[in-house]
C-alpha positions as CSV (number, residue, x, y, z in Angstrom):
1,M,132.2,91.6,94.4
2,S,129.7,89.2,92.8
3,E,126.2,90.2,91.7
4,K,124.9,87.7,94.2
5,A,126.7,89.4,97.1
6,V,125.2,92.8,96.4
7,T,121.7,91.8,95.5
8,P,119.4,91.7,98.6
9,S,117.3,88.6,99.3
10,L,113.7,88.8,98.2
11,S,112.5,86.2,100.7
12,W,108.8,86.5,101.3
13,R,107.1,84.6,104.1
14,L,104.0,86.6,104.9
15,E,101.6,84.0,103.6
16,A,103.0,81.5,106.1
17,W,102.8,84.0,109.0
18,F,99.5,85.7,108.2
19,N,97.1,83.3,106.6
20,D,94.1,85.5,107.0
21,I,95.2,88.2,104.6
22,S,93.5,88.1,101.2
23,P,95.4,87.2,98.0
24,E,94.7,90.7,96.7
25,H,96.3,92.3,99.7
26,Y,99.2,89.9,99.6
27,A,99.9,90.9,96.0
28,K,100.0,94.6,97.0
29,L,102.3,94.0,99.9
30,K,104.6,92.0,97.7
31,G,104.6,94.7,95.1
32,F,105.5,97.3,97.7
33,N,108.4,95.0,98.9
34,A,109.7,94.9,95.3
35,M,109.6,98.7,95.0
36,L,111.4,99.0,98.4
37,H,114.2,96.7,97.2
38,K,114.4,98.5,93.8
39,N,114.7,102.0,95.2
40,N,116.5,101.5,98.6
41,R,120.0,102.0,97.3
42,T,119.3,105.5,95.9
43,L,116.8,106.7,98.5
44,N,118.0,105.0,101.7
45,L,114.5,104.1,102.6
46,V,115.5,101.5,105.3
47,S,118.8,100.2,106.6
48,S,120.6,98.0,104.1
49,K,121.2,95.5,106.9
50,T,117.4,95.1,107.4
51,L,116.4,94.9,103.8
52,P,117.0,91.2,103.3
53,L,114.6,90.6,106.2
54,S,112.1,93.3,105.2
55,D,109.2,90.7,105.4
56,V,109.7,90.2,109.1
57,L,111.4,93.5,110.3
58,H,109.2,96.0,108.4
59,F,106.1,94.3,107.0
60,S,105.3,92.0,109.9
61,D,106.0,94.8,112.4
62,S,103.6,97.1,110.6
63,I,100.9,94.5,110.1
64,L,100.9,93.6,113.8
65,A,100.9,97.2,115.0
66,M,98.2,98.4,112.6
67,R,95.9,95.6,113.7
68,L,96.4,96.5,117.4
69,L,95.9,100.2,116.6
70,F,92.5,99.7,114.9
71,D,91.4,97.2,117.5
72,D,92.1,99.9,120.1
73,N,89.9,102.5,118.4
74,K,87.4,101.3,115.8
75,N,86.1,104.9,115.3
76,I,89.2,106.0,113.4
77,D,88.4,106.9,109.8
78,H,91.5,109.0,109.0
79,L,95.0,108.1,110.2
80,Y,98.1,110.2,109.6
81,D,101.5,108.5,109.4
82,L,103.9,111.2,110.7
83,A,107.4,111.1,109.3
84,S,106.4,108.3,107.0
85,G,109.7,107.9,105.3
86,S,109.6,104.6,103.5
87,G,105.9,104.1,104.1
88,F,105.9,102.0,107.2
89,P,103.4,101.6,108.7
90,G,101.1,103.9,106.7
91,L,101.2,102.0,103.3
92,I,100.7,98.7,105.1
93,G,97.7,100.0,106.9
94,A,96.3,101.4,103.7
95,V,96.5,98.0,102.0
96,L,94.9,96.1,104.9
97,F,92.3,98.7,105.8
98,P,91.1,100.1,102.4
99,K,88.1,101.9,104.0
100,I,90.3,104.0,106.2
101,K,91.9,107.2,104.8
102,F,95.6,107.5,105.3
103,S,97.8,110.6,105.0
104,L,101.5,110.0,104.8
105,V,103.5,113.1,106.0
106,E,107.1,113.2,104.9
107,V,109.5,116.2,104.7
108,D,111.9,114.6,102.1
109,A,110.7,115.4,98.6
110,K,112.4,112.4,97.0
111,K,110.8,110.0,99.5
112,C,107.5,111.6,98.8
113,E,107.9,110.8,95.2
114,F,108.7,107.2,96.1
115,L,105.5,107.1,98.3
116,K,103.4,108.6,95.5
117,A,104.8,106.0,93.0
118,C,103.9,103.2,95.5
119,V,100.4,104.6,95.8
120,D,100.0,104.6,92.0
121,E,101.6,101.2,91.5
122,L,99.5,99.6,94.2
123,K,96.3,101.5,93.2
124,L,95.6,102.8,96.7
125,S,92.8,105.3,96.4
126,N,92.7,105.8,100.2
127,V,96.1,107.4,100.5
128,S,97.4,111.0,100.1
129,V,101.1,112.0,100.4
130,I,101.9,115.3,102.1
131,N,105.4,116.8,101.6
132,S,105.7,118.8,104.9
133,T,107.3,118.9,108.3
134,I,105.1,117.9,111.1
135,E,105.4,121.3,112.7
136,S,104.0,122.9,109.5
137,L,100.7,120.9,109.5
138,P,97.6,123.0,110.2
139,A,96.8,123.5,113.9
140,N,94.4,120.9,115.4
141,S,94.2,119.1,112.0
142,V,95.5,115.6,113.1
143,K,93.1,113.8,115.4
144,Y,94.6,110.3,115.0
145,S,98.2,109.6,114.0
146,V,101.0,107.0,114.2
147,T,104.8,107.2,114.0
148,R,107.3,104.5,113.7
149,G,110.9,105.8,113.3
150,F,110.8,109.4,114.4
151,G,112.8,110.0,117.5
152,N,111.6,109.0,121.0
153,I,108.1,109.6,122.5
154,S,109.1,112.9,124.2
155,K,110.4,114.3,120.9
156,M,107.4,113.2,118.9
157,I,104.7,114.7,121.2
158,L,106.7,117.9,121.4
159,V,106.9,118.2,117.6
160,A,103.2,117.3,117.2
161,R,101.8,119.5,120.0
162,K,100.4,122.0,117.5
163,C,98.8,119.8,114.9
164,V,97.1,117.3,117.4
165,P,94.0,118.8,119.0
166,T,92.7,118.2,122.5
167,G,91.2,114.8,122.5
168,G,93.5,113.6,119.7
169,T,95.7,110.5,119.9
170,L,99.2,109.8,118.7
171,Y,100.3,106.1,118.5
172,H,103.9,105.1,118.8
173,M,105.5,101.9,117.5
174,R,108.5,101.3,119.8
175,G,111.1,98.7,120.8
176,E,111.7,96.9,124.0
177,Q,113.0,100.1,125.7
178,W,109.5,101.7,125.6
179,G,109.2,101.8,129.4
180,L,112.4,103.9,129.7
181,E,111.1,106.3,127.1
182,V,107.8,106.7,129.0
183,S,109.7,107.4,132.2
184,Q,111.8,110.1,130.5
185,I,108.8,112.1,129.3
186,P,109.1,115.5,131.0
187,T,106.6,116.3,133.7
188,Q,105.3,119.4,131.8
189,L,104.5,117.2,128.8
190,C,102.7,114.7,131.0
191,S,100.4,117.4,132.1
192,V,99.2,117.7,128.5
193,W,99.7,114.1,127.2
194,T,98.7,110.8,128.9
195,P,100.8,107.9,127.8
196,S,99.6,104.3,127.9
197,L,100.6,100.9,126.6
198,I,98.3,99.2,124.1
199,K,100.1,95.9,123.9
200,E,103.5,94.3,123.6
201,Y,104.1,91.9,120.7
202,K,106.7,89.7,119.1
203,L,107.5,89.3,115.4
204,P,107.1,85.9,113.7
205,I,110.8,85.3,114.1
206,G,112.9,86.2,117.2
207,E,112.3,86.9,120.8
208,I,112.6,90.7,121.0
209,R,109.4,92.3,122.2
210,F,108.0,95.4,120.5
211,A,105.2,97.6,121.7
212,L,102.4,99.9,120.5
213,L,101.7,102.8,122.8
214,K,99.6,105.8,122.6
215,T,99.6,109.3,124.0
216,D,96.2,111.0,124.4
217,K,96.2,114.8,124.4
218,N,94.3,116.2,127.4
């Protein structure tokens, strides 16, 4: 197989899609993309099928969701990215919102090392990386959090029930089946958590609709 066949595309179109991001932030996002491509084969950070389109499938998705999240609640000063994995959306949020503190929670030690390397390379002073399961986080320590790729909504709120205090909010980045996920939340969980849709959105390319939801702990 030729080298061209195994080397993922480094197409980068964010400047055309988001013309209000500063050059400094563009440079950091592009640097993160380069690190993602460099390390994906050994760490399995994202699906190899999505890697050539990382600018739209991962970066644009995270940019749009992070903007919706902080528009929904302008009082957030510390956001946890639960099961951060490859750093989406936490690292994207940290670049775009440098005054907000971000904590990236990930159980895989090797992925944590990757996240720490990204933090150092991109010079992100507002980010900490926590090598831990969500269940092991201190009780009532996570007032505001977001998750992108960790199971469905029911599973996430069950896992996070200890660390999120009463009055806390967990945001969920979901696909077009979000309504089905909400309908499948067990009644006993709905007595503790109140789900609501923030907004549906589409990526710069394609017609599939994505959504940002939140569950508020009563």
